[in-house]
Each structure stands twice: as C-alpha cells, then as structure tokens.
C-alpha positions in Angstrom: 24.9 29.8 37.4 28.0 29.5 35.3 28.4 26.6 32.9 31.4 25.7 30.8 31.0 23.4 27.8 34.2 21.4 27.2 35.0 19.7 23.9 37.8 17.1 24.7 40.6 16.4 22.2 39.8 13.3 20.1 42.6 10.8 19.6 41.6 9.6 16.1 44.2 10.2 13.4 41.7 11.8 11.0 41.0 14.7 13.5 44.7 15.5 13.9 46.1 15.3 10.4 44.1 17.9 8.4 45.1 20.7 10.8 41.6 22.0 10.4 38.7 21.9 12.9 35.0 22.0 12.8 32.8 23.4 15.6 31.5 20.9 18.2 27.8 21.0 17.1 26.5 18.9 20.0 27.8 21.3 22.6 26.7 24.3 20.7 23.2 22.8 20.4 23.1 22.4 24.1 24.5 25.9 24.7 21.8 27.7 22.7 18.9 26.8 25.0 21.0 27.5 28.1 21.9 31.0 26.8 18.3 31.7 25.9 17.2 30.8 29.5 19.6 33.2 31.2 22.6 31.0 32.0 26.2 32.2 31.7 27.8 29.8 29.2 31.3 29.5 27.8 33.0 27.0 25.5 36.5 25.5 25.8 37.4 23.6 22.6 40.4 21.5 23.5 40.6 20.1 19.9 42.7 23.2 19.1 46.4 22.3 19.7 45.2 19.8 20.9 45.2 21.1 24.4 46.9 19.1 27.0 45.2 17.9 30.2 46.9 20.7 32.1 45.8 23.4 29.6 42.2 22.1 29.6 42.1 22.2 33.4 43.6 25.6 33.4 41.0 26.8 31.0 38.3 25.6 33.3 40.1 27.2 36.3 40.2 30.6 34.5 36.4 30.5 34.2 35.6 28.9 37.5 32.2 27.6 36.5 29.7 25.9 38.7 29.2 23.1 36.2 31.4 21.6 33.4 29.5 19.8 30.7 31.6 17.4 28.6 30.4 16.0 25.3 32.1 14.5 22.3 31.3 13.0 18.9 33.9 10.3 19.1 31.7 7.8 20.9 33.7 5.1 22.7 37.1 6.0 21.3 37.1 9.3 23.1 35.8 8.0 26.4 39.3 7.3 27.9 40.3 10.9 27.3 37.1 12.1 28.9 37.8 10.1 32.0 41.4 11.5 32.3 40.0 15.0 31.9 37.3 14.5 34.6 39.9 13.2 37.0 42.2 16.1 36.4 39.4 18.7 36.7 38.0 17.2 40.0 41.5 17.1 41.5 41.9 20.8 40.8 38.3 21.9 41.5 36.9 19.5 44.1 33.4 21.1 44.3 32.7 21.5 40.6 29.8 19.5 39.1 30.7 17.4 36.1 28.0 16.4 33.6 28.8 14.1 30.7 26.7 13.5 27.5 27.0 11.8 24.2 26.5 8.4 22.6 28.8 6.3 24.7 27.7 7.6 28.2 24.0 7.3 27.0 24.4 3.5 26.8 27.1 2.9 29.4 25.8 5.2 32.0 25.9 2.7 34.9 29.4 1.6 34.1 30.7 5.1 33.6 29.4 6.3 37.0 30.6 3.2 38.7 34.1 3.4 37.2 34.6 7.1 37.3 33.5 8.7 40.5 34.6 12.2 39.2 31.6 12.2 36.8 28.5 13.3 38.7 25.7 13.3 36.1 25.1 11.7 32.7 22.7 13.1 30.2 21.2 10.3 28.1 20.1 10.9 24.6 19.3 14.3 23.0 20.8 17.0 25.1 19.0 20.3 24.4 15.9 19.9 26.6 17.4 17.5 29.2 20.4 19.6 29.8 18.3 22.8 30.2 16.0 21.0 32.7 19.1 19.6 34.5 20.7 23.0 34.9 17.4 24.6 36.1 17.1 21.8 38.7 20.6 22.4 39.9 20.2 26.2 40.0 17.0 25.8 42.1 18.2 23.0 44.3 15.5 20.6 43.0 15.8 16.8 42.9 17.4 15.4 39.8 14.8 12.6 40.0 12.3 15.1 38.4 14.3 15.3 35.1 13.9 12.5 32.6 17.0 11.3 30.7 19.5 11.4 33.5 21.8 9.1 35.5 23.5 10.3 38.7 24.6 9.4 42.2 22.6 10.1 45.3 23.9 9.0 48.8 26.4 6.7 47.2 23.8 5.0 44.9 23.7 5.1 41.1 20.2 6.2 40.0 18.6 6.8 36.7 15.4 8.5 35.5 13.2 7.3 32.6 14.4 8.0 29.1 13.6 11.5 27.9 11.0 12.0 25.2 12.4 12.8 21.8 12.3 16.4 20.6 9.4 16.5 18.2 10.1 19.9 16.7 13.8 20.4 16.2 13.3 24.1 15.6 12.3 24.6 19.2 15.9 24.8 20.2 18.6 26.8 18.4 22.3 26.3 18.0 24.5 28.7 20.2 26.7 29.9 17.3 27.8 32.9 19.4 29.8 30.6 21.6 32.5 30.3 18.9 34.8 32.5 16.9 33.9 31.4 13.4 37.3 32.5 12.1 39.0 29.7 14.0 37.1 26.9 12.3 37.8 25.7 8.8 37.6 22.7 6.5 38.1 21.8 2.9 41.5 23.5 2.7 41.0 26.7 4.7 37.3 27.5 4.0 35.4 28.8 7.0 33.1 26.0 8.0 30.4 24.8 10.3 28.6 21.5 11.1 24.8 21.4 10.9 21.9 18.9 11.3 18.9 19.1 9.1 17.5 15.8 10.4 18.1 13.3 13.1 17.9 9.5 13.0 17.4 7.0 10.2 14.5 4.6 9.6 16.8 1.8 8.1 17.7 -1.1 10.4 21.4 -1.5 9.7 22.6 -3.7 12.6 26.1 -2.1 13.0 25.0 1.6 13.2 25.7 3.2 16.5 23.6 6.3 15.8 20.2 4.9 14.7 18.9 4.0 18.1 20.5 7.0 19.7 18.0 9.3 17.9 15.3 6.7 18.0 13.3 8.1 15.1 13.9 10.1 11.9 12.8 13.8 12.1 13.7 16.9 10.2 13.8 20.7 10.7 11.7 23.2 8.9 13.4 23.2 5.5 12.7 26.9 4.8 14.0 28.1 8.2 17.0 25.8 7.9 18.0 27.2 4.5 17.6 30.7 5.8 19.9 29.9 8.8 22.6 28.7 6.5 22.3 31.8 4.4 22.5 34.0 7.5 25.7 32.2 8.6 27.3 33.0 5.3 26.2 36.7 5.3 26.9 37.4 8.9 29.8 35.1 9.7 31.4 34.5 6.4 30.8 30.8 6.5 31.8 29.2 3.2 31.2 25.4 3.7 28.5 23.5 5.4 29.2 20.0 6.6 26.0 18.0 7.3 26.2 15.7 10.3 22.9 13.9 9.4 22.8 10.2 8.9 20.1 10.7 6.3 19.3 14.3 5.4 17.5 13.3 2.2 15.0 11.0 4.1 11.9 13.1 2.9 12.1 14.0 -0.8 9.5 16.6 -0.3 11.2 18.4 2.6 14.6 18.0 1.0 13.5 19.5 -2.2 12.0 22.5 -0.4 15.3 23.0 1.4 17.2 22.9 -1.8 14.9 25.3 -3.6 14.9 27.8 -0.7 18.7 27.8 -0.4 19.0 28.3 -4.2 16.6 31.3 -3.8 18.8 32.7 -1.1 21.6 33.0 -3.7 24.6 32.4 -1.4 27.9 30.8 -2.6 28.0 28.0 -0.1 29.6 24.6 -0.6 27.8 21.7 1.0 29.0 18.2 1.9 27.1 15.4 3.5 26.2 11.7 3.7 23.2 9.8 2.5 22.1 6.5 1.1 22.7 5.5 -2.5 19.0 4.7 -2.8 18.0 8.3 -2.1 20.4 9.6 -4.8 18.8 7.2 -7.3 15.4 8.2 -6.2 16.3 11.9 -6.8 17.9 11.5 -10.2 15.4 14.0 -11.6 16.3 16.7 -9.1 20.1 16.2 -8.8 20.5 19.4 -10.7 19.0 21.2 -7.7 21.6 19.4 -5.4 24.3 20.9 -7.5 22.8 24.4 -7.9 22.3 24.6 -4.1 26.0 24.0 -3.6 26.6 20.3 -3.0 30.1 19.3 -4.0 30.4 15.9 -2.3 28.2 13.1 -0.9 29.5 10.2 1.2 27.8 7.0 0.4 27.9 4.0 2.8 28.6 1.2 0.3 29.8 -1.1 3.2 30.1 -4.3 1.1 29.7 -5.7 -2.4 28.6 -9.1 -1.1 24.8 -9.4 -1.1 24.9 -12.0 1.7 26.8 -9.5 3.9 24.4 -6.7 3.1 21.5 -9.0 4.2 23.5 -10.0 7.3 23.9 -6.3 8.4 20.4 -5.4 7.1 21.8 -2.7 4.9 18.9 -3.1 2.4 21.1 -1.9 -0.4 22.4 -3.4 -3.6 25.6 -3.3 -5.6 23.7 -2.2 -8.7 22.1 0.8 -6.9 25.4 1.8 -5.3 27.1 2.0 -8.7 24.1 3.8 -10.2 24.3 6.5 -7.5 28.0 7.1 -8.1 27.4 7.5 -11.8 24.5 9.9 -11.2 26.5 12.1 -8.9 29.4 12.2 -11.4 27.0 13.2 -14.2 26.1 16.3 -12.0 29.7 17.1 -11.1 29.2 16.0 -7.5 32.0 14.0 -5.9 31.2 10.6 -4.6 33.0 9.2 -1.6 32.4 5.5 -1.0 32.9 4.1 2.5 33.7 0.4 2.5 33.9 -1.8 5.6 36.2 -4.8 6.2 35.6 -7.2 9.0 31.8 -7.9 8.9 32.9 -11.4 8.3 36.2 -13.3 8.5 37.3 -12.6 5.0 39.7 -14.7 2.9 42.3 -13.2 0.5 39.7 -13.8 -2.3 37.2 -11.6 -0.5 39.7 -8.7 -0.3 40.5 -9.1 -4.0 36.8 -9.2 -4.9 36.3 -6.0 -2.8 39.0 -4.3 -4.7 37.6 -5.3 -8.1 34.1 -4.2 -7.2 35.3 -0.9 -5.9 37.1 -0.4 -9.3 33.8 -1.2 -11.0 31.9 1.3 -8.8 34.5 3.9 -9.7 33.9 6.4 -6.9 35.9 9.6 -6.8 37.1 9.1 -3.3 37.3 6.0 -1.1 37.4 5.6 2.7 38.1 2.1 4.0 37.0 1.3 7.5 37.1 -1.6 9.9 33.9 -3.1 11.4 33.8 -1.8 15.0 31.1 -3.3 17.3 29.1 -1.2 19.7 27.5 -3.0 22.6 24.1 -1.4 22.1 23.8 -2.6 18.4 22.4 -5.9 17.1 25.7 -6.4 15.3 27.5 -6.8 18.6 25.4 -9.9 19.4 26.4 -11.4 16.1 30.2 -11.0 16.7 30.5 -11.3 20.5 32.3 -14.7 20.2 35.0 -13.3 17.9 38.5 -12.6 19.3 39.6 -9.1 20.2 43.0 -8.0 18.8 43.1 -4.3 20.0 42.9 -3.6 23.8 43.3 0.2 23.5 39.7 1.5 23.3 41.0 4.8 21.9 41.8 2.9 18.7 38.2 1.7 18.4 37.6 4.4 15.8 36.9 2.5 12.6 40.4 3.0 11.4 42.1 0.3 13.4 41.3 -3.4 13.3 39.7 -4.6 16.6 38.3 -8.0 15.7 40.4 -11.0 14.6 39.9 -12.6 11.2 41.3 -15.8 9.8 44.4 -13.9 8.7 47.0 -12.1 10.8 46.5 -8.4 11.6 49.6 -7.6 9.4 48.1 -9.3 6.4 44.7 -7.6 6.8 46.5 -4.2 7.2 48.5 -4.8 4.1 45.3 -5.5 2.1 43.7 -2.4 3.6 46.5 0.0 2.7 47.2 -1.5 -0.7 43.6 -1.3 -1.7 43.4 2.3 -0.5 46.5 3.5 -2.5 45.6 1.6 -5.7 42.1 3.0 -5.7 43.2 6.6 -5.1 46.0 6.4 -7.7 43.8 5.1 -10.6 44.3 7.0 -13.8 40.6 8.0 -13.9 40.9 9.6 -10.5 44.2 11.4 -11.4 42.6 12.8 -14.6 39.6 14.2 -12.7 41.9 15.6 -10.1 44.1 17.4 -12.7 41.7 18.2 -15.5 38.1 18.3 -14.4 36.5 21.5 -15.7 34.9 22.5 -12.4 37.5 24.4 -10.2 35.6 23.5 -7.0 35.7 19.9 -8.0 39.4 20.0 -8.7 40.1 21.8 -5.4 38.1 19.2 -3.4 39.9 16.3 -5.1 43.3 17.8 -4.5 42.6 18.7 -0.9 41.3 15.2 -0.1 44.3 13.7 -1.9 46.8 15.8 0.1 45.1 15.0 3.4 44.7 11.4 2.5 48.4 11.0 1.6 49.5 12.4 5.0 47.0 10.2 6.8 48.0 7.1 4.9 51.7 7.4 5.7 50.9 8.4 9.3 48.7 5.3 9.7 51.4 3.0 8.3 54.0 4.5 10.6 51.7 4.2 13.6 50.9 0.6 12.8 54.5 -0.4 12.5 55.9 1.5 15.6 53.0 2.2 18.0 50.2 -0.4 17.5 50.2 -3.2 20.0 48.2 -6.3 18.9 46.9 -9.0 21.3 47.9 -12.3 19.8 45.7 -14.4 22.1 43.1 -11.9 23.1 39.8 -12.6 24.8 36.5 -13.0 23.0 34.6 -9.7 22.6 31.9 -10.5 25.2 34.5 -11.3 27.8 36.5 -8.2 27.0 33.8 -5.5 27.2 30.7 -7.2 28.5 27.3 -8.6 27.4 25.1 -7.0 24.8 23.3 -3.8 25.6 20.9 -4.1 22.7 17.9 -3.7 25.0 19.1 -0.1 25.5 19.4 0.6 21.7 16.5 3.1 21.6 17.6 6.0 23.8 14.5 8.2 23.6 10.8 7.6 24.3 8.3 7.8 21.5 4.8 9.0 21.9 1.6 9.0 19.7 2.2 12.4 18.2 5.7 11.4 17.2 4.5 8.2 15.6 1.8 10.1 13.7 4.4 12.6 12.4 6.7 9.8 11.4 4.0 8.1 9.4 3.2 11.4 7.6 6.8 12.1 6.8 7.5 8.6 5.6 4.6 9.0 3.3 6.1 12.2 2.0 9.4 10.6 1.2 8.1 9.3 -2.1 6.5 12.6 -3.2 
C-alpha cells in the first residue's frame, strides 16, 4: 500500500518571512514506523514555495497513493488550509483515503468529520503506533473499530474508538529521516537543520497550554541513544543545528545531564536551540557549563507575565525573580535568552502595558517575542475567558501573533503598544552592544540573524494589520463563536499503571 505524507503550507507570518524551513517532525515520526513495516511512503512538503493548492494536488496525483496522511504543527490556525487541501484532493482523486492527525483534529474530531466530508479518518493523539495500526487495518481490510485512537465514518455515522495508550518507550519508534533531502532544510541563517524531540509532555498545569494534555504525561527518550542520533545526523547528513520541539526537555536533571555529557563526548560541532522553564535553568546553574559545551546557543523561556496574580490565574507556577535569575545565568554562560511574553490574559489597562515594558527592561533578555493570549477549547483557560468578545473571525490568524480577544482598549491601541514595546526592547543599547561586539562569533551571528528576521517580520506585521486585517467591532462572545469548552477531552492519551510508575520514578530523578 502506498502512503503519501502531506505537510500543508502554514499561513503564519513567522513561517513565511525567514525563507528557511525546518522538516515536519510529526510526519517524519509517523513515516519511520511505516517504512520499517514495509509500506511505500513518500513525503510532500508544501511549505516550500509555499505550494499552491493546485501544486499540492498535482504532487499527490504524481504519486497516486492509496492514502494521504495530512498533519501539521500549526494547530487550529492551519486547519482551514487543511480543509481546502482535502476538498481539492478528493475532487481530483475520488477514491483516495484521507487521514488527518495533529492537535486540532485530536480534540475537534467530531466537528471536523461532520463539517468536512472529504476527511475519512482522524488519528487522535500520538501518531506513530496508531497510524501504523491504522494502515495495517486498511491494507488487510480489517475494521477500524479494532484500532484505538481513531475517529471515522461508517455507513454515514461518525464513530470513534477509545483513546490510544501513550507510548511508554519513545525509542520504540524511529524518525524517518530518509524521507527528506536534508540539503533543503535550514535555519539560523542557512545552517542545515532538523527538529527533534527528546521528551514529550510537561507536568506543569499551565491553563492556557494547548500541548500539555495532548501528550498527557512527561516522558523522555534514552539520553545516550538520543545524543548518538544527533551526532550521526551531523556526520552522515551534515546537520549543523538542532531545534528542540520539546515543551520541557530538561524535565529530568539526571537524564538531561546524561544527554549533555554523551553529546559532549561525541565531539560534534552542533548548535542547539530549545525551550524550557526558567526554574530548570536556575536548578541547573551548576551544570550550565555543560549546556554551553554541548552546543546550546539559545533557550526560549516562557515568561508570560510579570504580574504574580496573572501567573497564579494561569497556574504558571513561576516567579518574576526566578525568570530574571534564569536570564542572568544564561548570559553568564554566553547562551542567548529569548523571553516570550503574552498580552491578553486579562483586559489590560495602559498602565499594565507600561509595567510590562518596564519589567521586560529589568529582565534584560537578549531577544523578546510578544504574543497574544489565544484560547484553545480543550484547555482550562478557555473556560475562564469564554465570555469575552471575539475580535478576529479568521481562524487562520489565531496563531498567537494576532489579537483574537477584545480588551478594554481598541485593537489599534493594543497593537500600537505591542509593536512599540517590541521595537524599543530590541533596540536597547545593551542589545545592540551584544549584537555588535559580543566576543562569541556564534552569539553575534545568532543575534544578527534574529534581528534581521525580526525586522522583516515587524514591518510585514504592521503592513498586514493596516491593510489586510479585518476586525469585528461588535463580535460575538467566544463561547458563541466557536462553541462550548472541550476541557473534558484535554488528556488525549490513556495512562496505565506502568506509565504512572515510570512517571513517579522520573519525577523523583528530576532533583538528582
């Protein structure tokens, strides 16, 4: 049976402006097990170009697969594009089977199947095992009801099977790197790059996070095997930069230290970038030299807010003091800190924006990324804001870079605060001095690359807001616009006793 994995083009500005692309890790992770079990698998990455609907359909027609598997990392903001793709594919190839996976369809499976008849099957939650079992069932003509983690149609009815069990050993399934030409993928200013996952999930209860429940529970790969895989990618494919997709790769200090030490021993000149919590950086202050020696050049820290009441409201379990300390510790080890800061958790006043600006100045991060609070129906945060008014009807713009919920000020006023804070923070004399005169050449390159991309994105976002953004002046409340809360679906996978035991052991190891 022939299977084509299709990565749809994402409409977010950030994915268009850098003119560089990273491999679609989710689809490659699904592809590896399929290849290992004898299926014929190909990949169409429509992010290049990006490809038009016609070009994407033609790519599928050139292969003539039995099944097209579509997945994306853009969650809800890419869903409209997926629907258009599926309609175009089915119009051209009537008998093809279309399967759809990812965060958004995992939670909205019944709505997706009801509203888009071109989509035949939805894979809910982790894809490696479920997709393999699905394709085996299709190839053998078996009932889809025997495969956990699916939603599908049968005789005109929408059916779903029980949630799939989480994958306890992430090393049981490999990434299908052979599906891509590594020379096509770059990041960080032309460096050959890949996206990887050391761990999945996060144990922290942040109410706005759309990923935590999707993975259900924090787990990690074997740190030694993982480090050796990264070294192999450098030696065999010329990979220069590793981008971690983890929410919390540093969750276990013991496992993380083993990974760092193994990668150092491999002696490969890799650059590493990732995200983590400020608390883990503070926890690891005595081994941050290993972070640097292993190749880490930047960490994204989710600062989210300076206001302690807001941090309690969103259950961030952080503190302004710890956030600032983490930034200082990274700087002491020549590791760039990028602080993400979110506007819109509450209906801010002008004074709140001014206070945010002052606190970010005090934090003194190397790079700053401002975001808008964007509610997902399967998160607890959605229930807290479902009575707020919606100002953005185009779901393709629900990508954290466009305001979607009304505040006490006009959208224009909020946008002005947003863009002024961004430019003032990035043009600080301290930042410019680091950009121009920092002694580490890799540090300078990273700062200059980000500044160049950020400048293009900034002007593009301003132009788009002025000329292309339509705001609803008297929009509906959130619940009436997209529906009631789906918080009862937040946990996408099934736990079992073994998983709970392993989690307990790993959480104990986190303080080692």
